[in-house]
C-alpha positions, 0 to 999 in steps of 0.5 A: 462238178464241185466236191461235196463236203460229206465227199472231201471228208470221206477222202480224208478220212480214208487217207488218215483213218486215226486222225481228227478231222474237221472240214468247214465250207468256207464259201457255201458253194462246194468249191472253197473249203477249210480242213483242220487235220491232226493226225500222228502221221504227220509227227516230226514232217515239216508243215510242207511236207503234211499238206503234200501227203494231204494232197496225195490222199485226195489223189489229184482232185485238187484243182479239179473237183475241189477248187480251193483248200485251205489246210491246218494239219499238226500231229497231235499234242 
């Protein structure tokens, strides 16, 4: 069963409570999303590590409930 946009946003906000988060459903099917996350947790980290933190916050849902997630991550400017 696909993950709703609301559930995805809630999981990201739980993992990154101090972040600016924007989620967009790319295909309207609940399976393909883009998430932009700006969080102090990403400061000084390479992009790969930032994405690993996002995947960890989603607790194994990527590849299961969540089919595709395009990520844009960065620390605050």
